[in-house]
N, C-alpha and C positions, 0 to 999 in steps of 0.2 A: 440543390446541387450546383446549379448555375451560379447562384449567389456565392456559394462557398468558393468556387473557382475564381470568380471575379475578385472577391476579397483577398484571396491568396496571391493572385497576380499583382494586385495593387500594393499589398503589404510587403511582399518580398522582392518584387521587381519593378514596382512603379510603372506598370504597364496594364494593358487591357486585352480583350479577345482579339481585336484587330491587329495589334502591334506585337503581341507576344510571339516568341519562338516556340517551336514544337518542344524543345527541351524544357522551357519554362512551363509549358502546359503539362508535360510529363511530371514535373515536380509537383504541380498542383494536384494532379490525379493521384500520384503516389501518396501525398499527404492525406488527401480525402479518404483513400482506400484504407490506409493504415489506421486512421481515426475510426472509420466504420468497423474495422476488424476488432480494434481494441475495445469497442463498446460491447462486443460479445463477451459474456463471462467465460472464464476458464473453469473447467470442471474441477471440483475439489470435493471429494466425498470420502466417506469411510468405505473401504473396500480395496480389493487388489488393484494395483496400478501397473500397467504395462510400460516397460522401458525397452524400446526397440533399438538395440545397439548395432550400428553399422559404420564401416569405414567410409561409405559413400551414401550420399543423398543427392541424386541428380534431379533437382527440383524444377529446372527450367525457369523461364521468365515467369514472374508471379503476378504482374499487374492484371493481365487479361484473365488469368485463372481465378484470382481473388474476386474480381468484378463479377465473373460468372457465378461463382459459388455464393456471393452475397446477393445475387439477383439484380445486379446493377448494370450488367454488360450492355443490354439493349438500350437502356435509358441513356447511358453515357455515349454509346455509339450514335444514337439519334441526336443527342445534344451537340456533339462535335460536328456531325454532318450539317446541322442547322447553322453552324458558324463557319462552314466551309473548311472544316478540318477532318482529318482521317484518324480514327482510333488505331487502325492497323499500322499507320505510319509512326504514330507515337509509341506503340508497343515496340517497334524496332529499335527505339533509342535505349531501351532497357538493357543493361549488361546482364548476361546470363550467369547466374551463380555457378562458379566452377567448383562444385563440391562433390563431383562424381565423374564417372567415365562411361561405363557400359550398362548392361541390363541389371546388374546387381544394384547399382545406385538408383536407376530409374524405378525399379521395383519397389525399393524402400520409399521413394517419393509417392508412388501410387498408393502404397499401403497407408501412408500418413493421411492422404486424402480420404481413403475409405474409413480409417479409424475415426476421423473427425465427422464424416458423413453419417456413420452408424452410431455416433454418440458414445463410443467406447472411451474408457478412462485410460489413455495412453499417450506417450510422447516418444519422439525420436531423439537419439543421442548420438552425436558424431563429432567431427573436428571441423574447425573453421579455416579451411585451407586458403592461403593467400593467392596461390597461382593454379590451384587444381592440378590436373594431370599435366597439361601444357596447351598452348595455342599452336595449332598445326598450320604450317605453311608449306607450299610446294615450291621448291627451288631446284632447277635443273632436273626436273622430273623425279625428285626425291623428297621424302618427308624431312622437314626441319622443325625442331621444337623450340618454342619461345615461351616465356612466362605469360600466363593468361591473367592480366592485371584487371580483374573484374571488380574488386572491392572499391567502393567510392563512399564518401560521406553521404549520409541520408539514404542508404540502400535499405533493403528489407531486414537486414541483420541488426538487432538492437542490443547494444552493450548493457550488461547488467552489473550489479555490484557484487555478484557472487564469485568468489575465488577459492581455489583449493591449492594447498602445497602438494607438489609431486616430486618424489625423489628420483632423480635421473643420475644413475651411477653414484658418484660421490657428491653430487651437487643437488641442490633443491631449486626447483623452478616454480613459477606460479601459473596455474591454469585459470584463465578468465572465461566466464560463461557468457555467451551471446544467445539471443533467442530470435527465432523466426516464427511469427504467428502462422498457424495453419488453419485454414477455414475448410469446413465441409460444405457440401452442396445443400443449401437451404437448412443448414444446421443451426440450432439456437446457441451453441457454444463453440468455442475455439479450442484448439490444442496447440502444441508448440513443438518445434524442432530446436533442441538445445545443442549448441555447438561450443566446443572448448577451443580456445586459442592460447598459444604461448604468449604470456604478457610481454616478453622481451624479444619477440621475433624481429629479425633484421632482414628486411627485403633487399638491402644493399649487398647481402652476401652473394646474390646471383649476379655474376659478372658477364658471362657470354653464353647465349642460348639459355639452357636451363642448368648449366654447370654451377656448382657452389661447393663450399667446403663442408663435406658431409660429416666431418669430425667435430664441428662446432655445434654440438647437439643442443646446447642451451639457448641457441639463437635461431636454429633452423627447423625445429620440430614440426611446425605447421606450415612450412613454405609450400610443399608439394604433396599431392596425393601419390602414393606408391613411388617413393624415390627410387632411382636407379639402384638395383640390388645386384649388379654384376661384379661387385667386389665386396670384401669383408666390411668396409666402412658403410656401404649402402645397406647391407643386410642388417648390420647392427642398428643403423638408423631406423629401419623398419620396426625392429623390436622396441627401441626407445619410443617411437611414435605410437605403437600399439599400447604400450604400457601407460603412456601419457593419457590416452583416451580412457582406458579402463580404470586407472587410479582416480581420475577426476570423477568419472561416472559412479564408481563405487562409493566414494565419499558423499556425493550428492544423494544417491539412493538411500544410504543409511541415515543421512541428515533428514531427508524428507520423510522417511518412515517414522522416525521419532517425532518429528514435528506434527505428523498426522495422528499422533496418539498411540502408536504401536511401540511395543518393546522390540529390541533386536531379536529376541527369541521368537517373535512373530513375523519375522521378515518374509517368510514364504506365504503368509496370509496377506501381507501388505503389498507384495511386489511379485511380478514375474518378469524375468529378463530374457528377451529373445536375442540370441547371439546369431547375427546374420553373417554366415560364413565364418571362417576361423579367425579372422583378424581380431575380434574382441575377446578371444578365448581366455586371455589372462584375467578377465573379470572374475573367474572362478577362484583361482588361488589368491587373488587380491582381496576378494570379499572374505575369504577364510582368514587371511592375515589380519584384516581390520577387525573382524569379530573377535579373534583371539586376543588381539591387542586391547580390545575393550572388555576383556575379562571372561570371554566365553570359552568353555572347554573345547579342545580341538575337534574331538569326534562329533560333538554337538554342532559345531560350526560347519563341518563337512556335511552332516545330514541336512541342515537347514539350507545351505547353499545348493545342495543337490536337488532340493525340492523347489528351488526358486528359478533355476536357469534351464532354458531350452535352447536347442541348436537347430539351425537350418543348414542342410548341406546343399550346395548349389552346383557341385560338379564332382565327377569321379577322376578328373585330371590330377595327377600327382603334384603338378606344379602349384595347384591351388589348395591342396591338402597340406597346409604348411607344416614343415618340420624345421626345427632350429637346433644346431649343435649346442649341447649342454654348456660348453664353455662360453658361447654367446650370451646365454642367460646369466651365467655366473658373472660376466662383466657388466651386462646392462641392468639386470634386475636381481642382484644377489639376494635381496630380501625374499624373493619368491622361490628360490631354488630349493631350500629345505622342504617347503610345502609341496612342491611338485615331486620331489623325490619320495616324500611320504605317500602322496597320492599314487605314485607309481608302485610303491611297495604293496599298498592295499590292493591295487588292481591285479598285480601278479599273484598275490595270495588267493584271489578269487578265481583267476584263470591263468593257467600256465602257457597258453597259446601265445607265442611271440607276436602274432598278428594283432594282439590286443594290448601290448605293452605301451605304456606312455613314453618310457625311455628305452630305446632299443639297444641292441648289442653294440652298435656303433656310437652310442652315447648321443643320439639325436632325440629330441623331444617332439612327439607327435601331438600337435595342438588339437586336432580333431578327436583324438583318443581321450583327451581330458574332458572334452564336451560329452563324449559318448558314455564315459564312466560316471561322470559327476554332473550330469544333467538329467532331468526327468523325461525329456522328450527329444527325439531327433526326427526331422521330417525331410523327405524329398520334395521336389517341386513339380513333378509330373508323374503320372502313373507308371510309365516305363522306367523313369529314373529311380523311383522308389523301389520297384521290383529288382532293378539291377543292384541297388544298395543292399537289399535283403538277401539276394541270391548269389551275389558275387563280391562286390567291393567291401561290404561291411557284414559279410555273412557270419563271421565269428561273433560280432557284437549282437547281431540279430538272435543268435542262439542264446546269448547271455541275457538280453533284455528285449524279448519280442514285444512286450507291452509298450515299450518306449517308441516304437516305430509308427510313423504316420505319413500319409501322403496329403499334401496341400498344394494342388496344382496352382501355379502362379496365375496372376490376373493383372489387368490394367484398368485404370479408371476411364470410364466412357466420357467423363466430363472433359478432360483435356484431349483425349484421343478421338473424340467425335464431335461433341458439342462445341468445343473451342476451335479445333483445327479444321473442321469441315461443317461449317454452319449451314450451308445449303442442304447437305444431306440430312443433318440433324432436324432441320425444319420440315423437310419432306417426310421423314419418318414420323414426326409428331402429327403431321396433317393426316397421315394414314391410320395410325394406331393410338393416338393420344400421347400425353406427356408422361405417363406412368413409367415408361422404360428408363427414364433418366435416373430414377432411384431404384428401379427393379429391372435390370438389363435383360433378365430372362423374358420379359414381355416382348422383346424384339422378335420372338418366334411368331408373333401375330402377323409379321410380314409375309410368312409363308402362304397366307391366303391370297397373295397377289402374284404368285409365280406365273399365272396365265394372263395377267392384265397387261396388255401391250403398252398402254399409256404409262403405267408405272415403270415398266422396264425401259421404255424410251427415256423417261425422266432420269432414271439411274445413269443411263449412258450419257445423257447431256450433262449431268452433274460431274461425272468423271471427266468429260471433255473440258468443262469449265475449269476444273482443278488443274488439268494438264496445261491449259492455256496460261493460267496464272503462274505455274511453275516455269513454263517456257519464257514468260516475261521476266521472271526472277533471274533466270540464266542469262537472258539477253542483256540485262542491266550490267552483267559481269563480262559481257563480250562473248558469251557462249551461245551459239545459235542452235536451237533444238527444234526439230519438226514436231509440232504438237499433235499431228496426226499419226505419228509413229507409235509403236508399242513401247510403253515405258516399263522396262524390265529392271527391277530395283533390288539391290542387295545392300542393306544398310545395317551394320553391326560392327562390333569390335573386330579388328583385324587379327585373326588367329588362324593357323594352319588347319585346325579341325573344322572351322567354319567354311573353309575351302573356297575362298575368293579366287584362289589360283585355278580352280576347276572352271569357274565362270570365265576367267581370262583365256583359258585354253579353248573353251567354246567360241569365244570371240575370234580367236585365231582361225578356228575351223570355218566360221562364217565368212571371214575375210577371204579365205581360199575359195570358198563357194562362189562368192561374188566375182572374184577375179576370173573364175572359170565360166562365168556367164550364167550361173544359176542364181538368179536374183530373187530376193524374198518378195512375197506378195505385198508386204507392207514394210516400210522402214522400221528398224529396231534401234531403240536408244537404251543402252545398258548403263545404268546409273549406280555408282558405288558411293558409299560414305563410310569412312572408317579411320580410326587412329590405330597405329601400332605402338606398343610400349617401346620407349626409347632404347632399351637394351635387347629387344627382340629382333635380331638381325634379319632372319628369314621373313618375318612379317613385313619389315620395311622393304625388303627385296621384292615382295609381292606388290606392294604399292608402286615401286619403281616400274615393274613390268606393266601394270595397269596404265600408269601415266605415259609410258612409252607407246603403248598401243593406242592410247587416246590421241597422241600426237601423230602417229603413223596414219591412222584412219582419216584424221582430219586433213592431212596433207595430200591424200590420194583422191583425186576427183572422180575416179572410177568407183570408189568405195563410199565416199562421204554422203551421197544421197540416200544410201541404204543402211549404213551401219555407223553408229556413233557410240563412243564411250565418254561419259562424263563422270569424273570423280570430284565430288564437292570437297572444298577445302574447309577444314576445321568443323567436321560434322558434329552436331550437338542437338539438343532437344528442339531448338528453334528451327533448325534445318529439317528435323524429322517431321515437325508439324506441317511443313510445306511439301515434303516428299511423299508422305504416306497417303494423303488424300488423292494424289495424282497417279498412284501406282496401279498398273495393270497386272503385272506378274510379280509375285512375292517370292524371292529366292531364299529358301530355307534348306540348304544343301549340305549341312554338316554330315560328317561321317556318323552313321547310325551307332548309337550308344554313347556318343561323346557330348551332345548338347543336352543338358539336364532338362531344360524346358524351352527356353526362348520366350520372349514377350513381344519382340518385333513381329513375329508371325501372327500374334493376336491383334495387334494394332492395325496391321495391313488387312487382315481378314475383316475386321470391323468396318473398314472403309471400302470394302468391295473388291479388294485384290484377290486373285486366285493364287493359291499356294502351289509352287513347284518345289518339291522337297523329298527328302528321305523319311523313312519311318523312324523318326528320332524325336526325342523330347515331346513337347506338346503337339507336334505334327500328328502323332498317333491319335490324340484325342480330337484334333480338328478333323482328321479323316473319319473317325467314328461318327462325329456329329453331322458332317455335311454329305458323306457318302462318296463312293469311289468316283462318281461322275462329276463331282464338283471340286476336285483336287487332283493334282498330277503327281503321282508317287513313282519314284525310281530307286534303284540301288539295292545293295545288299542289306539284309536285315541286321538288327543288333546282335542276334544270336550268331549269325554267320560271321560278323566282324569279331565278336568276342572269341569265337573258335579260331579264327585266323591268327589273332594275337597269341592265344594260348599255345597253338601248335607251330607258330612261326611260319605260317603257310602263305604269307604274302611277300613277294619280291618284285619290286617295281622294275628292276633291270630286266627280269625275265619277261614281264609283260611288255615292256618297251621293245625288247629284241624280237618278240614274236608277232608284233602288230605294226605294219608299215604306216598305218594312219596315225597311230599314237606317236610313232617316231617323228613323223612329219610335223605334228603339232608341237611336241616338246622341243625338237630341234630349232623351231622358229624362234624360240626364246633367245638363242645366240646367233640368229641369222644376221648377215651383214646389214640388212635394213635396220634391225634393232640396235646393233652395236653403234651404227652411225648416230642414232638418236640418243641412246642411253649410255650408261656407264658399264663397261664390260665386266667389272668386278662383281656387282650385285647380280647381274644377269647370269653370268657363268656360275656363280655360287648357287642361285636358285635352280638352275639347270642340273647341277650336280646333286643338289638336295633331292630333286624329284627322282633321279636315277639311282642314287646310292642309298636313300633312306625312305622318303615319302611316308613318314610314320602315320599320317592320317589318310593314306590310301587314295590319293587323288586319282591315280590312273585306274584303280579298280573299278570305279563307277563312271569313268569319263564317257565312254561310248554310249552307255545306257542313258546318261544325263543328256547327251546331245540329241539322242532320239526322242526322249521325253519332251525336251524343250521345243524341238521342231514340231512335234505333234500338238503341243499346247499353242504355239504360235499359229498353226494352221486353224485351230479351233476358234481363234479370236475372230476370224472372218465371218462366222455365223453370229451376227450381232445380237439377235434375240436370245439365242442359246447362251451366249456369253453373259448377257444381262441376267438370265435366270441363275447362272452360277454365282454371279455377284450377289443377287438377292438372297440366295440360300446361305452364302457365307455370312452376310450381314445379320441375317435372322438367327443364325446359330452362334454368333459371337458373344451373345449375352452371357453364356456360361463362363466366359473368361473375364468377367468383371472382377476387379479386385475387391468389390463389396462382397461377392460370394466367397472369395478366398479368405478375407478377413473374418467373415462370419463363421467360416469353418475353423480357422485358427482359434477363435473364441470358444466355440463349442467343444472342440476336441483337445485343445492344449491349454489355452490361457485361463478359461473359465473365470473371467473377471467378476462376474456377478456372484459367484460362490463366495467371494471374499467379503461380501457386504454383510 
């Protein structure tokens, strides 16, 4: 290893250990790791192959993760230390692949890690975005979006010679395939993430911020993840982009199937396609089209494709259950429209319930309904979410296809989210229970033997404090001073009203008033946010503005600054998450019950010893069942109560506001003179009016109970031994949420890859 690096430095840079820059050393480590990875064989066997189709793969930086999985991390770390260098510093030089945004993309990345670790025959398939979602900057206390220029020569993405023609409207473009090698932990083989890029993409189309000509489809398809869809051109671009992905993927799947010795008649024996949310739904009509084009009878093609495709539902939110006006599809993908119309006709012949129609009375195409009628499986991603699908949102489909419904509770890889990001805790766990938990996370339950061991509990507290110190140093380097002895209260997730960052902000206002009135907290509190808002999501951006204004207000007030601080990290991503999660004391999981399908941030934070403050929503329900009432802090209305309020129109924020002076005081502060002086009156007033006139996700409904629960949890922090026990119980029970368990369950219940051998 040392010799390899020395030769690389001499050959490429005419330098040595003493004189080389960190960037040159990074290039040497990158080359070595890529070479080691490619020495692992790719699985290529007779049998069913999984194709995991997703619009997002939020893989994070790959150098450290690959070194860990290859068993080289410690060796490299020690080598660099012996030369007076820091592996951590070199890892910071790596550009983070901007191939995803939120939990959907990070889940897909964790799944690939587990697929490789478990030795399953499967690959990821997505798009090679040039700028991802965007790079977030804060200017005048508001989010501004810029291109995230992460792609560089010599990165992890390897250009291949594989190309496919794709028909985009009346023009044909070329989809070029790139590959990213995926290693599993101590796995003898590697798998791959296959990403398609538009051969003719023009980055120069982006002129100011993230604005570009959305009509120039043949040059812009892979510039951004989720282009702004606030106008017709943007919505059409999304359709084009989705078709570009599935057309290239479908051609690849059929080509690989035949190359592996199967006939197209055996597609369902050779392949299983997991459709991750509705974005890749058009793979179903596209495969049917291609099979018919190759001479297969239409009905036969439908049957085969229906036995090949499975669908994961990630949300009940209407905005994510995509529907497209039929005329959009007629313009963007006219070749698919007759097929979709035929599929709709068959579906309506099977069931007259308009809730199951693919094309509704308003001539809108429901993408999820295609998946539900013409896939062999649909799964929710947490027990509560799946029950809501069966009993409410997809009830009509459950009556049609009860055998198709499964629950596969989400998971996270303990390699990145503990072994890599919290090495001290990982090493301590191994010293207590051995190394077996790294491949069988359920073994973490052995830690429960130590709940009464004061030495172990003290060690957990010290590790947490060390991580808080490192995070405080990270902030200090950016000019942000944080008291490392304060309680780190962290909410890191995509900015959306249903996740209720605005409720956390209202708590901060309440605490601000408490401090001004002389009721000081026992210990300082640091509330940390990390989130991006979609560029066209106005209210979400207004919430960011509120948080940033509060951050400035608290910092400028010497009466408040020692006791209460808000920090909102700029451009939150996987790298930030790896620093924030190990340092977290309180994990904010405060979505409106019934709206968060699962969550995975709750699992990562739990695994690192944070205590969950949350509603009975998503995977919080399962966390509660695992750790017990005393090791989690639950508040708020239940999912049944919330669903009933929606059904009966029983919630009115204005009424709640008018009847409660304390709520009035907190909401009114959004447009207080102090805030207006700091911020922009337009977004502050707009958010104020939104909370009073609409508040669709019922912020005010749970607000006072949330404040009480949070105060109770903050008080309990002072009993350090009891808090350490809570930490230990959470870590010990987090093994259930390993993505290895999730993927093994997908394999057993849905994919059944071994049956195709």
